[in-house]
N, C-alpha and C positions, 0 to 999 in steps of 0.2 A: 528406354522408350523414346527419348528425344534425340539420340545421337545419330551421327552420320547423315546429316542434311545441312543445307546452307540456310534456308529461310523457310518459315511458315507464317501463316496469318495468325493473329491473336486468337481468332475463333477456332482454328484448327488445334492450336495448342491447348486451349481451355477444354476442348472436347475430349482430349486425351486423359483428363483427370476427373472422371465423373464421380469418383469416390471422395473428392474434396469439395466442400461446400463452395458454391460459386463465389460468394463474397470473400472467402478466405483465399481461394485460388487467385482471384484478381489482386488481392493485396500482396500475395507472394510474387505474382508477375510484376507488379509495380516495383516491388523491392528489387527484383532481379534486373529490371531495366533502368531503375533509378530515375523514374519520371513521375510527374504529377498525375493526379487521378483522372485528368482529361485525356491522357495519352492514348488509350485504346480506341478513342472515337475514330471511326473510319476504318477500323480493322487493319491496322498497319502490319507490316512484316516484322518478324522477330528473328534476330540473327541466331546462329548456332551457339555463340558465346552466351547470350542471354538465356536461351533455352536450357543450356547446361546448368546455369545458376538456378533457374527455375526448378529444374529436376531435383537439384540438391535440396532446395527448400521444401519441395513437395514431399520428398522422402523423409525429411525430418518431421514434417507435420503428420505424415502417416504413422510415424513411430511414436506419436503422442506428445511431442514437444509442443508446449504452448506457443500459440502464434506470436504473442508478445516477446517471448525469448528469441524467436527466429528474427523478428523485425528489430529487436533490441531497443524498442521504444514503447512507451505507454503514455497515454494522456491521463493526467490527473488534475481535475479542476482546470485552472488556467495554464498549467504547465505541461510541457512534453518532456518526459524523463527518460533517461537511459535505464534499461532494465535487463537483467540477465539472471542466471540461476543463483547468484549470490544473495538474492533477496526475494521475498514474496512479491507476487504481482499485485499491485493495488487494485482493489475491486470497487465497483460502484457504491457498495455499502460504505466504504471508507471515505468516498467523496462526500457522502451525507454526514459522516462523522466530522469531516473538515468544516462543512457548512455550519453545523451546530456549534463547533468550537469557535468559529469566527464570531458568531452571535454572543458567545459567552464573554468575549473581551471587548465588545462594543462599548464605547464611552470611556475606556481606560486609556490613559496616556502612558506610552512606552511600556506596555505590559511585558512581564517576563513569562515566557511560555516554555514548558518542558514537554518534549515528545518522547515517551518511554517505549523502547523497542522500535526505533526509527526505521530500520530496514533500509530501503532505498532512499530514505529521507523525504518521501512524498508529503507527509503531513507537515513536518517541520518547514520544508521549503515553501509549501503552499501557504502556510501561516505567515512566513516572512514576506512572501510576495504581496499578500493582501494587506499586511500590517508592517510596512518597512520600518516603522518607528520602534518595533518590538525587539526585545532580546529573546532569541530562540536558541534552545539547546536540544539536540537530539542525542539520546543514549541508546546503546546497543551492546550486547555481549559478543557479537560477531564481528571480527576484524574485517572479514570479506564484505559484509553488508556496509560497514562504515566506510570502507574504501569506495564503494559504489555511491554512497550518499555524498561523500566529499567530491567525487567526480561530478555528480549532478549539480552540487552547489557551485563549483568552479565554472561549469559550463553556463549556468544560468546567471552567474554573477550575484549570488545571494549570500549574504554574510550570516551563516548559521554555524555555530560551534557543534561539532560532533565528538562525543566522549565515549570511550569504551568502558564498559563495566556492567554490573548486574542491576537492572532496573534503575533506581534512583541513586545507587551507591556512588557513581562517579561525579555527582554534583559537588561543586565547591561549597564548603561549609558557610560561606558568606551569604548563600541563598536560603539558608534555613529561615522559614517564616516569611520569605520575601517573594514567593512564586505566586503569580496571578492565575495561572492555568496549567494543569497537568492534563495532557491528552495522550491516549494510547489505543493502539490496535494490537493488543497482546495476543499471544497464543491462548486459545480457549477451546480447542478441540480435545475431547477426552480420548485417552489411549484406545479405549474400546470402540470409538467412532472412527479412528484413523483409517482402518481397512475399508470402511464404507465410502471414503472419499473417492472422487473420480481418479482413474488411473493416471491421467496426465498431471494431476496435482501431486499424488503420492510419489510418482516416479521422477518428477522434475523440480518441484519446489521444495525449499528447505524444511525438513520436518520440524526442526527446532523453532521455526517461526509459526508453527501451527498447533503443536500438541503441548498440553499442560496437565501433567499429572493424570490420575485415574478418572477424575470427574470433570476435567477442563477448567476448574475454578481456582487452582493453586496460585497462578500468577496474578489473577484478578484480586485474590485475597491479599497477596503480598503488596500489591499496589495500594489497596485500600488502607492497609495498616501503615505502610511507609509514608504515604502522602501527607499524613497529618503533621509530620515534622517540617514540611517544606512549604505548605500553602499559607498564604496570608489569611487572617480572619475574613471570612466571606468569599474567598477565592474559589474558583471553580475546578471541578474534576470531571472528566468525561472519558469513558472507555467503550470500545466496541465489545459486544458480548455475543454468545450463541443464542439462537432463537428460543431455546428452552431454558435459558438461564436467568430470565428476568426476576422471578421470585427469589431465587438464591442470591442474586446480586443486590436486591433491596435489603437483604439481611447483611451481606458482606459490607455494604456501604452505608449501613444504618447511621453511622456517625456524621454523615454528610447530608442529611435530609434528602435522600435520593428519590429520583423518579426514573421511569423507564420510557424511552422514546422508541418509536417503531421505525423500521426502514421503509422504503418506498413500496414494498409489497405487503405492508401491514404486519410484519413480524417484529417481535421484540428484538432490538438490536443494539441499544445503547443505554448505559446507565449514566445518569447525570446527577451531580450533587454539588454542594458547596461546603467549604470548611466552616465550622461554627464561629460566630462572632465571639469576641472576648467575653462579652456579657453572658453568653450562653454556656460558657465552660464553667463547670462547678468543681 
């Protein structure tokens, strides 16, 4: 569509992709030209080289590839992270998870924070950014995701340890009973719900970061059971959950005096609790 010409105006180029949302087409064009958001002002000319890159990005988007994977960046709270198909794309709901987690360690000196299923490292790195005095460890079972998380940490200059292993298993034994916060955005989609997800999610994002057992509760249950060995008395735990899982999670996390918090759309989205104090344990 864009080949065999020297230059066109931005407006002409944008008019040739009516099937792509205007804001997405503009982002892809800015990616192709590697300029700031103000560049299209005045309807400048676009070279054939830039148009060719734009065409490639448009075709990837038409094929359902998420815009964030094409741009290879995603904003998460205060951070701009590198993102690709090695990890789940952080969502706005998980930014709210981060905000709630930050509140849970307010007033604590040098808190020890564990991010279970760290993926791109978004939660772990955002926690370290806002609490530079903290000790933060991210765990994941995926070597590819951990490579991505470490790349993000190095680029941002944030000292977070990333450990490979299943849930809390890779933590050093010295941290038993010493953790101040466990935070997690675990897989919580039931297998029966997976086919109902948007095609661009099913076809491009890692399934293992989304699906957990037949009912979606298996990994949440394992986190609830395993966290007891690691948390200090009174320490906090918070997990993102599915919007229909609130009542079930109150049961799963019953040992932590749990409550359910809603996301910005009013849906049940987070289970929050605290480890019992020593005097509460019988």
